[in-house]
TITOR-736928 format. One record per residue (C-alpha): residue number from 0; residue in one letter; x, y, z. Coordinates in nm, 4 decimals, decimal comma, always signed. Example, Ala and Ser with C-alpha at 12.3 -4.5 7.8 and 13.67 -1.06 7.14 Angstrom:
! residues 2
> 0:A:+1,2300:-0,4500:+0,7800 $
> 1:S:+1,3670:-0,1060:+0,7140 $
***
This chain:
! residues 417
> 0:M:+0,0000:+0,0000:+0,0000 $
> 1:S:+0,1334:+0,3470:-0,0800 $
> 2:I:+0,1897:+0,6078:+0,1923 $
> 3:S:-0,0676:+0,8408:+0,0398 $
> 4:L:-0,3353:+0,5720:+0,0517 $
> 5:R:-0,2580:+0,4956:+0,4153 $
> 6:S:-0,2833:+0,8669:+0,4905 $
> 7:L:-0,6241:+0,8872:+0,3265 $
> 8:I:-0,7476:+0,6025:+0,5444 $
> 9:L:-0,6214:+0,7624:+0,8659 $
> 10:L:-0,7083:+1,1238:+0,7797 $
> 11:P:-1,0636:+1,1185:+0,9258 $
> 12:I:-0,9302:+0,9776:+1,2531 $
> 13:W:-0,6561:+1,2410:+1,2746 $
> 14:I:-0,9073:+1,5205:+1,2097 $
> 15:S:-1,1388:+1,3835:+1,4789 $
> 16:M:-0,8512:+1,3675:+1,7261 $
> 17:A:-0,7537:+1,7277:+1,6498 $
> 18:H:-1,1081:+1,8485:+1,7158 $
> 19:I:-1,1475:+1,6448:+2,0316 $
> 20:Q:-0,8162:+1,7632:+2,1804 $
> 21:Q:-0,9600:+2,1156:+2,1955 $
> 22:G:-1,2280:+2,0050:+2,4417 $
> 23:G:-1,2417:+1,9265:+2,8156 $
> 24:P:-1,1744:+1,6091:+3,0225 $
> 25:D:-1,4500:+1,4086:+2,8550 $
> 26:E:-1,3055:+1,4881:+2,5162 $
> 27:K:-0,9601:+1,3799:+2,6323 $
> 28:E:-1,1040:+1,0396:+2,7208 $
> 29:K:-1,2385:+1,0165:+2,3671 $
> 30:T:-0,8954:+1,1111:+2,2357 $
> 31:T:-0,7403:+0,8307:+2,4384 $
> 32:A:-0,9978:+0,5883:+2,3009 $
> 33:L:-0,9281:+0,6994:+1,9445 $
> 34:K:-0,5539:+0,6618:+1,9963 $
> 35:D:-0,6146:+0,3131:+2,1274 $
> 36:L:-0,8256:+0,2342:+1,8223 $
> 37:L:-0,5560:+0,3728:+1,5938 $
> 38:S:-0,2911:+0,1558:+1,7568 $
> 39:R:-0,5028:-0,1534:+1,6939 $
> 40:I:-0,5597:-0,0907:+1,3235 $
> 41:D:-0,3648:-0,3217:+1,0983 $
> 42:L:-0,3578:-0,1340:+0,7693 $
> 43:D:-0,2666:-0,4409:+0,5693 $
> 44:E:-0,5653:-0,6216:+0,7167 $
> 45:L:-0,7806:-0,3144:+0,6548 $
> 46:M:-0,6970:-0,3132:+0,2870 $
> 47:K:-0,8103:-0,6727:+0,2418 $
> 48:K:-1,1505:-0,5271:+0,1657 $
> 49:D:-1,0143:-0,4144:-0,1723 $
> 50:E:-0,8922:-0,7607:-0,2730 $
> 51:P:-1,0548:-0,9621:-0,5483 $
> 52:P:-1,2251:-1,2770:-0,4167 $
> 53:L:-0,9923:-1,5559:-0,3064 $
> 54:D:-1,1654:-1,7914:-0,5445 $
> 55:F:-0,9048:-1,9903:-0,7359 $
> 56:P:-0,9280:-2,2879:-0,9754 $
> 57:D:-0,8748:-2,6380:-0,8394 $
> 58:T:-0,7017:-2,7799:-1,1480 $
> 59:L:-0,3934:-2,6924:-1,3516 $
> 60:E:-0,6205:-2,6473:-1,6526 $
> 61:G:-0,8260:-2,3978:-1,4551 $
> 62:F:-0,5098:-2,1955:-1,3945 $
> 63:E:-0,4342:-2,2335:-1,7679 $
> 64:Y:-0,1022:-2,4042:-1,6928 $
> 65:A:+0,0382:-2,7456:-1,7820 $
> 66:F:+0,3681:-2,9327:-1,7626 $
> 67:N:+0,5340:-2,9699:-2,1017 $
> 68:E:+0,7411:-3,2650:-2,2270 $
> 69:K:+1,0441:-3,1291:-2,0373 $
> 70:G:+0,8505:-3,1197:-1,7105 $
> 71:Q:+0,8356:-2,7393:-1,7121 $
> 72:L:+0,5247:-2,5545:-1,5973 $
> 73:R:+0,4073:-2,3331:-1,8823 $
> 74:H:+0,1006:-2,1248:-1,9636 $
> 75:I:-0,1236:-2,3136:-2,2034 $
> 76:K:-0,1825:-2,0132:-2,4342 $
> 77:T:+0,1388:-1,8093:-2,4140 $
> 78:G:+0,3961:-2,0777:-2,3289 $
> 79:E:+0,5378:-1,8454:-2,0638 $
> 80:P:+0,6603:-1,9592:-1,7184 $
> 81:F:+0,4480:-1,9029:-1,4101 $
> 82:V:+0,3958:-1,5371:-1,3161 $
> 83:F:+0,3713:-1,4682:-0,9435 $
> 84:N:+0,2687:-1,1009:-0,9657 $
> 85:Y:-0,0479:-1,1700:-1,1564 $
> 86:R:-0,2074:-0,8586:-1,0058 $
> 87:E:+0,0101:-0,5583:-0,9243 $
> 88:D:+0,0132:-0,4267:-0,5655 $
> 89:L:-0,1824:-0,7243:-0,4353 $
> 90:H:+0,0928:-0,9325:-0,2777 $
> 91:R:-0,1353:-1,1189:-0,0369 $
> 92:W:-0,3772:-1,2132:-0,3162 $
> 93:N:-0,0868:-1,3235:-0,5377 $
> 94:Q:+0,0526:-1,5318:-0,2512 $
> 95:K:-0,2850:-1,6997:-0,1970 $
> 96:R:-0,3014:-1,7747:-0,5690 $
> 97:Y:+0,0499:-1,9237:-0,5564 $
> 98:E:-0,0472:-2,1384:-0,2578 $
> 99:A:-0,3613:-2,2609:-0,4351 $
> 100:L:-0,1504:-2,3626:-0,7355 $
> 101:G:+0,0962:-2,5301:-0,4992 $
> 102:E:-0,1764:-2,7489:-0,3524 $
> 103:I:-0,2736:-2,8630:-0,7013 $
> 104:I:+0,0893:-2,9451:-0,7796 $
> 105:T:+0,1173:-3,1480:-0,4576 $
> 106:K:-0,1728:-3,3656:-0,5741 $
> 107:Y:-0,0204:-3,3840:-0,9215 $
> 108:V:+0,3082:-3,5171:-0,7777 $
> 109:Y:+0,1157:-3,7733:-0,5715 $
> 110:E:-0,0424:-3,8963:-0,8962 $
> 111:L:+0,3005:-3,9213:-1,0605 $
> 112:L:+0,4329:-4,1266:-0,7688 $
> 113:E:+0,1530:-4,3769:-0,8168 $
> 114:K:+0,1201:-4,3795:-1,1965 $
> 115:D:+0,4729:-4,3101:-1,3239 $
> 116:C:+0,6757:-4,4571:-1,0374 $
> 117:N:+0,4329:-4,7395:-0,9544 $
> 118:L:+0,4485:-4,6647:-0,5813 $
> 119:K:+0,1731:-4,7652:-0,3422 $
> 120:K:+0,0061:-4,5099:-0,1166 $
> 121:I:+0,0008:-4,6486:+0,2385 $
> 122:S:-0,2256:-4,4939:+0,5000 $
> 123:I:-0,0924:-4,4253:+0,8516 $
> 124:P:-0,1398:-4,4865:+1,1378 $
> 125:V:-0,1728:-4,8453:+1,0232 $
> 126:D:-0,4432:-4,9114:+1,2820 $
> 127:A:-0,6319:-4,5858:+1,2302 $
> 128:T:-1,0069:-4,5876:+1,2742 $
> 129:E:-1,2336:-4,4626:+0,9990 $
> 130:S:-1,2982:-4,1314:+1,1741 $
> 131:E:-0,9530:-4,0297:+1,2985 $
> 132:P:-0,7071:-3,8062:+1,1078 $
> 133:K:-0,4724:-3,9972:+0,8779 $
> 134:S:-0,1588:-3,9379:+0,6737 $
> 135:F:+0,0226:-4,1580:+0,4220 $
> 136:I:+0,3581:-4,2546:+0,2754 $
> 137:F:+0,4556:-4,4125:-0,0568 $
> 138:M:+0,6363:-4,7435:-0,1049 $
> 139:S:+0,7528:-4,9579:-0,3931 $
> 140:E:+0,5982:-5,3032:-0,4263 $
> 141:D:+0,9149:-5,4669:-0,2899 $
> 142:A:+0,9974:-5,2118:-0,0189 $
> 143:L:+0,9449:-5,4601:+0,2642 $
> 144:T:+1,0518:-5,7766:+0,0800 $
> 145:N:+1,3653:-5,6720:-0,1103 $
> 146:P:+1,6405:-5,8715:+0,0637 $
> 147:Q:+1,9320:-5,6542:-0,0468 $
> 148:K:+1,8744:-5,2799:-0,0390 $
> 149:L:+1,6189:-5,0172:+0,0497 $
> 150:M:+1,6342:-4,6421:-0,0105 $
> 151:V:+1,4430:-4,4019:+0,2158 $
> 152:L:+1,3793:-4,0408:+0,1099 $
> 153:I:+1,3042:-3,7596:+0,3565 $
> 154:H:+1,2349:-3,4068:+0,2347 $
> 155:G:+1,2770:-3,0837:+0,4323 $
> 156:S:+1,0332:-2,8610:+0,6191 $
> 157:G:+0,7674:-2,6221:+0,4898 $
> 158:V:+0,4938:-2,6755:+0,2322 $
> 159:V:+0,6599:-2,9680:+0,0516 $
> 160:R:+0,5014:-3,3093:+0,0768 $
> 161:A:+0,5947:-3,6645:-0,0201 $
> 162:G:+0,7787:-3,6796:-0,3517 $
> 163:Q:+0,8944:-3,3165:-0,3459 $
> 164:W:+1,2236:-3,1453:-0,2692 $
> 165:A:+1,1033:-2,7894:-0,3326 $
> 166:R:+0,7751:-2,6479:-0,4607 $
> 167:R:+0,9543:-2,3384:-0,5858 $
> 168:L:+1,1771:-2,5468:-0,8137 $
> 169:I:+0,8819:-2,7452:-0,9476 $
> 170:I:+0,7016:-2,4241:-1,0424 $
> 171:N:+0,9991:-2,2182:-1,1626 $
> 172:E:+1,2352:-2,4866:-1,2976 $
> 173:D:+1,0960:-2,8330:-1,3710 $
> 174:L:+0,9745:-3,1575:-1,2175 $
> 175:D:+1,3178:-3,3210:-1,2230 $
> 176:S:+1,4665:-3,0311:-1,0262 $
> 177:G:+1,1972:-3,0072:-0,7620 $
> 178:T:+1,0738:-3,3640:-0,7127 $
> 179:Q:+1,2213:-3,6910:-0,5904 $
> 180:I:+1,1035:-3,8720:-0,9022 $
> 181:P:+1,4509:-3,9013:-1,0664 $
> 182:F:+1,5790:-4,0610:-0,7437 $
> 183:I:+1,2894:-4,3020:-0,7245 $
> 184:K:+1,3047:-4,4159:-1,0869 $
> 185:R:+1,6788:-4,4686:-1,0849 $
> 186:A:+1,6669:-4,6512:-0,7522 $
> 187:M:+1,4021:-4,8903:-0,8813 $
> 188:D:+1,5944:-4,9427:-1,2048 $
> 189:E:+1,8972:-5,0459:-0,9986 $
> 190:G:+1,7031:-5,2914:-0,7832 $
> 191:Y:+1,6277:-5,0873:-0,4727 $
> 192:G:+1,3121:-5,0959:-0,2707 $
> 193:V:+1,1914:-4,7401:-0,2025 $
> 194:I:+1,0056:-4,5710:+0,0822 $
> 195:V:+0,9071:-4,2044:+0,0489 $
> 196:L:+0,8311:-4,0341:+0,3800 $
> 197:N:+0,5745:-3,7562:+0,4231 $
> 198:P:+0,7016:-3,5784:+0,7372 $
> 199:N:+0,5113:-3,2497:+0,6958 $
> 200:E:+0,1666:-3,4095:+0,6789 $
> 201:N:+0,1143:-3,3824:+1,0545 $
> 202:Y:-0,2511:-3,2760:+1,0844 $
> 203:I:-0,5702:-3,2185:+0,8951 $
> 204:E:-0,7548:-2,8881:+0,8978 $
> 205:V:-1,1255:-2,8651:+0,9685 $
> 206:E:-1,3487:-2,5657:+1,0040 $
> 207:K:-1,3842:-2,4360:+1,3570 $
> 208:P:-1,7297:-2,5008:+1,4989 $
> 209:K:-1,9224:-2,1821:+1,5537 $
> 210:I:-1,9688:-2,0964:+1,9202 $
> 211:H:-2,3282:-2,0185:+2,0025 $
> 212:V:-2,3502:-1,7941:+2,3049 $
> 213:Q:-2,6634:-1,8502:+2,5088 $
> 214:S:-2,8674:-1,5357:+2,5461 $
> 215:S:-2,8581:-1,3879:+2,8929 $
> 216:S:-3,2344:-1,3391:+2,8744 $
> 217:D:-3,2680:-1,7136:+2,9287 $
> 218:S:-3,1582:-1,6641:+3,2890 $
> 219:S:-3,5016:-1,6392:+3,4470 $
> 220:D:-3,3571:-1,5846:+3,7973 $
> 221:E:-3,2178:-1,2408:+3,7069 $
> 222:P:-3,4299:-0,9263:+3,7384 $
> 223:A:-3,5755:-0,8086:+3,4082 $
> 224:E:-3,3903:-0,4753:+3,4215 $
> 225:K:-3,0528:-0,6488:+3,4689 $
> 226:R:-3,1259:-0,8881:+3,1831 $
> 227:E:-3,2119:-0,5959:+2,9541 $
> 228:R:-2,8852:-0,4189:+3,0393 $
> 229:K:-2,6820:-0,7352:+2,9700 $
> 230:D:-2,8652:-0,7936:+2,6417 $
> 231:K:-2,7940:-0,4363:+2,5360 $
> 232:V:-2,4231:-0,4734:+2,6166 $
> 233:S:-2,4129:-0,8068:+2,4346 $
> 234:K:-2,5718:-0,6576:+2,1219 $
> 235:E:-2,3326:-0,3633:+2,1220 $
> 236:T:-2,0357:-0,5967:+2,1653 $
> 237:K:-2,1551:-0,8125:+1,8768 $
> 238:K:-2,2043:-0,5039:+1,6608 $
> 239:R:-1,8475:-0,3867:+1,7277 $
> 240:R:-1,7110:-0,7363:+1,6676 $
> 241:D:-1,8977:-0,7703:+1,3379 $
> 242:F:-1,7794:-0,4240:+1,2302 $
> 243:Y:-1,4171:-0,5181:+1,3001 $
> 244:E:-1,4602:-0,8598:+1,1387 $
> 245:K:-1,5736:-0,6926:+0,8177 $
> 246:Y:-1,2283:-0,5385:+0,7879 $
> 247:R:-1,0281:-0,8220:+0,9421 $
> 248:N:-1,1799:-1,0904:+0,7248 $
> 249:P:-1,3670:-0,9300:+0,4337 $
> 250:Q:-1,3228:-1,2414:+0,2206 $
> 251:R:-1,5114:-1,4456:+0,4784 $
> 252:E:-1,2214:-1,6918:+0,4959 $
> 253:K:-1,3078:-1,9918:+0,7070 $
> 254:E:-1,1620:-2,0151:+1,0556 $
> 255:M:-0,9774:-2,3464:+1,0671 $
> 256:M:-0,8486:-2,5702:+1,3441 $
> 257:Q:-0,5843:-2,8421:+1,3337 $
> 258:L:-0,6424:-3,2056:+1,4262 $
> 259:Y:-0,3064:-3,3771:+1,4692 $
> 260:I:-0,2372:-3,7254:+1,3362 $
> 261:R:-0,1668:-3,9824:+1,6028 $
> 262:E:+0,2049:-4,0614:+1,6435 $
> 263:N:+0,2795:-3,8467:+1,3376 $
> 264:G:+0,2301:-3,4981:+1,4797 $
> 265:S:+0,5791:-3,3780:+1,3824 $
> 266:P:+0,8511:-3,4736:+1,1293 $
> 267:E:+1,0482:-3,6376:+1,4112 $
> 268:E:+0,7495:-3,8446:+1,5268 $
> 269:H:+0,6775:-3,9403:+1,1676 $
> 270:A:+1,0308:-4,0672:+1,1059 $
> 271:V:+1,0211:-4,2836:+1,4185 $
> 272:Y:+0,6743:-4,4170:+1,3308 $
> 273:V:+0,7722:-4,5149:+0,9762 $
> 274:W:+1,0896:-4,6760:+1,1092 $
> 275:D:+0,9027:-4,8857:+1,3661 $
> 276:H:+0,6193:-4,9963:+1,1386 $
> 277:F:+0,7918:-5,0273:+0,8004 $
> 278:I:+1,1693:-4,9811:+0,7723 $
> 279:A:+1,2562:-5,1955:+1,0758 $
> 280:Q:+1,0242:-5,4652:+0,9421 $
> 281:S:+1,1805:-5,4673:+0,5957 $
> 282:A:+1,3933:-5,7587:+0,4747 $
> 283:A:+1,6700:-5,5392:+0,3316 $
> 284:E:+2,0180:-5,5980:+0,4720 $
> 285:N:+2,1286:-5,2490:+0,3691 $
> 286:V:+1,9118:-4,9411:+0,4212 $
> 287:F:+2,0197:-4,6076:+0,2741 $
> 288:F:+1,8778:-4,2670:+0,3650 $
> 289:V:+1,8764:-3,9497:+0,1577 $
> 290:A:+1,7582:-3,6624:+0,3802 $
> 291:H:+1,7353:-3,2966:+0,2870 $
> 292:S:+1,7428:-2,9983:+0,5263 $
> 293:Y:+1,5072:-3,0688:+0,8205 $
> 294:G:+1,4931:-3,4296:+0,7078 $
> 295:G:+1,8504:-3,4589:+0,8379 $
> 296:L:+1,7393:-3,3385:+1,1788 $
> 297:A:+1,4560:-3,5926:+1,1748 $
> 298:F:+1,7055:-3,8692:+1,0935 $
> 299:V:+1,9353:-3,7693:+1,3825 $
> 300:E:+1,6346:-3,7732:+1,6157 $
> 301:L:+1,5530:-4,1212:+1,4865 $
> 302:M:+1,9080:-4,2298:+1,5684 $
> 303:I:+1,8786:-4,0895:+1,9194 $
> 304:Q:+1,5589:-4,2826:+1,9836 $
> 305:R:+1,6473:-4,6054:+1,7979 $
> 306:E:+2,0291:-4,6043:+1,8053 $
> 307:A:+2,0970:-4,9780:+1,8167 $
> 308:D:+1,8365:-5,0622:+1,5532 $
> 309:V:+1,9546:-4,7916:+1,3142 $
> 310:K:+2,3194:-4,8956:+1,3479 $
> 311:S:+2,2335:-5,2567:+1,2729 $
> 312:K:+2,0309:-5,1820:+0,9610 $
> 313:V:+2,1435:-4,8530:+0,8037 $
> 314:T:+2,4512:-4,8671:+0,5814 $
> 315:A:+2,4910:-4,5019:+0,4825 $
> 316:V:+2,3187:-4,1653:+0,4959 $
> 317:A:+2,3443:-3,8875:+0,2389 $
> 318:L:+2,2450:-3,5526:+0,3897 $
> 319:T:+2,1929:-3,2433:+0,1775 $
> 320:D:+2,2104:-2,9064:+0,3507 $
> 321:S:+2,1024:-3,0799:+0,6689 $
> 322:V:+2,0032:-2,8516:+0,9585 $
> 323:H:+2,0650:-3,1110:+1,2311 $
> 324:N:+2,2669:-3,0100:+1,5358 $
> 325:V:+2,4170:-3,2867:+1,7486 $
> 326:W:+2,4621:-3,0501:+2,0440 $
> 327:H:+2,1085:-2,9116:+2,0541 $
> 328:Q:+1,9637:-3,2557:+1,9877 $
> 329:E:+2,1906:-3,4029:+2,2548 $
> 330:A:+2,3236:-3,6831:+2,0355 $
> 331:G:+2,5604:-3,9012:+2,2372 $
> 332:K:+2,9237:-3,9759:+2,1628 $
> 333:T:+2,8505:-4,3152:+2,0055 $
> 334:I:+2,6015:-4,1568:+1,7660 $
> 335:R:+2,8473:-3,8860:+1,6655 $
> 336:E:+3,1145:-4,1477:+1,6007 $
> 337:W:+2,8764:-4,3552:+1,3872 $
> 338:M:+2,7787:-4,0459:+1,1871 $
> 339:R:+3,1441:-3,9647:+1,1169 $
> 340:E:+3,1850:-4,3075:+0,9596 $
> 341:N:+2,8517:-4,3528:+0,7835 $
> 342:C:+2,7108:-4,0094:+0,6968 $
> 343:C:+2,8104:-3,7243:+0,4699 $
> 344:N:+2,6465:-3,3828:+0,4432 $
> 345:W:+2,6631:-3,2160:+0,1002 $
> 346:V:+2,6199:-2,8423:+0,1533 $
> 347:S:+2,5746:-2,5417:-0,0738 $
> 348:S:+2,9207:-2,4102:-0,1538 $
> 349:S:+3,1186:-2,2440:-0,4309 $
> 350:E:+3,3992:-2,4961:-0,3805 $
> 351:P:+3,4457:-2,7852:-0,6271 $
> 352:L:+3,2328:-3,0938:-0,5741 $
> 353:D:+3,3298:-3,3046:-0,2706 $
> 354:T:+3,5766:-3,0455:-0,1398 $
> 355:S:+3,5813:-3,0624:+0,2382 $
> 356:V:+3,3876:-2,7782:+0,4034 $
> 357:E:+3,4761:-2,6738:+0,7570 $
> 358:S:+3,2213:-2,7534:+1,0268 $
> 359:M:+3,1865:-2,6491:+1,3892 $
> 360:L:+3,0064:-2,9729:+1,4751 $
> 361:P:+3,1864:-3,2987:+1,5646 $
> 362:D:+2,9673:-3,5257:+1,3560 $
> 363:C:+2,9644:-3,6222:+0,9884 $
> 364:P:+3,1929:-3,4722:+0,7240 $
> 365:R:+3,0613:-3,1758:+0,5255 $
> 366:V:+3,1535:-3,1515:+0,1592 $
> 367:S:+3,0667:-2,9136:-0,1215 $
> 368:A:+2,7671:-2,9793:-0,3449 $
> 369:A:+2,9354:-2,7433:-0,5930 $
> 370:N:+2,6411:-2,5130:-0,6694 $
> 371:T:+2,5472:-2,6944:-0,9841 $
> 372:S:+2,5567:-2,5897:-1,3464 $
> 373:T:+2,3620:-2,7008:-1,6542 $
> 374:G:+2,3099:-3,0738:-1,6807 $
> 375:H:+2,3034:-3,1516:-1,3087 $
> 376:V:+1,9991:-3,2781:-1,1280 $
> 377:L:+1,9210:-3,0166:-0,8654 $
> 378:L:+1,8107:-3,0095:-0,5057 $
> 379:P:+1,6857:-2,6959:-0,3293 $
> 380:G:+1,9584:-2,4359:-0,3086 $
> 381:G:+2,1122:-2,5464:-0,6380 $
> 382:M:+2,2976:-2,8451:-0,4984 $
> 383:T:+2,3938:-3,1635:-0,6763 $
> 384:C:+2,1713:-3,4607:-0,6113 $
> 385:I:+2,3227:-3,7501:-0,4241 $
> 386:F:+2,2258:-4,0945:-0,5364 $
> 387:I:+2,2988:-4,4458:-0,4225 $
> 388:S:+2,4499:-4,6266:-0,7166 $
> 389:E:+2,4817:-4,9880:-0,8141 $
> 390:G:+2,7691:-5,1241:-0,6091 $
> 391:S:+2,6290:-4,9536:-0,2990 $
> 392:G:+2,8316:-4,6338:-0,3262 $
> 393:L:+2,6863:-4,2893:-0,2986 $
> 394:L:+2,6951:-4,1373:-0,6430 $
> 395:A:+2,6628:-3,7731:-0,7373 $
> 396:V:+2,4399:-3,7451:-1,0420 $
> 397:L:+2,6809:-3,5642:-1,2707 $
> 398:P:+2,7499:-3,6004:-1,6431 $
> 399:D:+3,0723:-3,7904:-1,5688 $
> 400:L:+2,9153:-4,0052:-1,2939 $
> 401:H:+3,1661:-3,8809:-1,0366 $
> 402:Y:+3,1940:-4,1130:-0,7359 $
> 403:C:+3,2033:-3,9619:-0,3904 $
> 404:S:+3,5261:-4,1113:-0,2630 $
> 405:F:+3,4554:-4,0705:+0,1067 $
> 406:L:+3,1451:-4,2874:+0,1304 $
> 407:L:+3,2181:-4,5303:-0,1490 $
> 408:T:+3,5023:-4,6942:+0,0420 $
> 409:R:+3,3163:-4,6998:+0,3705 $
> 410:I:+2,9944:-4,8439:+0,2291 $
> 411:T:+3,1773:-5,1162:+0,0371 $
> 412:E:+3,3513:-5,2171:+0,3588 $
> 413:N:+3,0179:-5,2409:+0,5412 $
> 414:I:+2,8581:-5,4594:+0,2757 $
> 415:N:+3,1560:-5,6932:+0,2420 $
> 416:R:+3,1770:-5,7676:+0,6148 $
***
C-alpha cells in the first residue's frame, strides 16, 4: 500500500482527534480511546476489503497451466513460465493464488508417484479408525521384501510433501529439479526398494465449529432490568465485533483448526513411526537414507531414539544441507562417532564438488555440493543430487558419474563384512 493511501485512510481519525483535543476532560477520554483504536488498526488487514475474491481454480487447466514434455510448468496459451505477480500491488492475493496452485501441484506429484513410479500409497497410522485423522507414505511393491537394499527419502520442512524437494523449483524450474522422481526411478531401475516419507503431513484442517452464546435473557432468575442491560451490552459488543470482522476478514475466509495425526504430529514423530512400522520390518540388509534440510534433523532424532536398531540396519546416509545439530539434539558420543563413519552432508558451496567444508560440529563430514551448473539434477539451493548407485556407493548425479570417494570406500567395507 502506498503512503498516500494509508494517509487517506487515517485522515478522518486524525481530524477527529484534532477536534477532540480542543475540548475538556471528557473529550480527552475520547482522544485516548481513538488513539487506542488507531494503535489496533492493521492497515494491511484493513486493505483486504479491496482484494478480489480468493476464489481460485482447483485444477492446472483452470489456472491455464500445464507441464510440457520437459517437465516445465508453462502457460497453455502463451507458453510463458508461471507469473507470481499476476495482479500488481496485491501481494497477499498473489501469494494466496500461488499457494492454491501449490496445492494442485502437490496432488499432481502424488499422482506421478503412483502412476509413473508405480508406488503404493500407504495410509498411517496403520491401525487408524475410519474417523480419525490420517496421513500416508509411498512405497515400492518390494519395499518390505527386497532382501538386499532399500532407499528411504526424507524431504525438508515447509509446504513440501511426499515426492517433493522444493515447490519453488517445481514451479519455476521443472519436475526433475523439484521432485524426488529421478531418485525413485533410478533406484528402482537399480534394484532398490523405495520408501518415500511424508514428514510435513502432521494434521488435517477442519473448520472451527461456531460458538453459540446462550442469550442472557434465558436466565429467568435475574431481574428483568438487569437482563435488559446485559442484552444491550451483548448486542453492542456483537455489533463492534462484526464491524471489526468486516475489515479483518472481508473475504469471509473460514476459521480453521488443526487435528493432529496420532504418532505423526511432527517430522520427528513421523520418522520414528515409519521406522518402527515399516523400515525396521523390511527384509533389506542395507538401508540407505537421503535426507534434505530438516529431514537430516529428523534422521538424527531417529538415531537418538532407535540407536541400536539404526546402526544394525542402516549402511549409509546422504544428507543435503542438513540442519541437524548434534549438540542441541543431545546426540551421544557413540552416535556422533557412527555419523562420522557412515554419513556425509553435502552443503551449498562455491567450492568444487566433494571439497571438504569446515564444520563447527563434531559429527559427519561436510563436503561441497558445488552449486550446480547445466546438466546436473538439482536439489533446493542449487545443490547436486546424491544418489545411491549400483555397487552400494553414494553417487553424485553428474554427467561424468563422479563417485564420492569418502562414502564409497566406507559403504563397500560395510557390505563386504
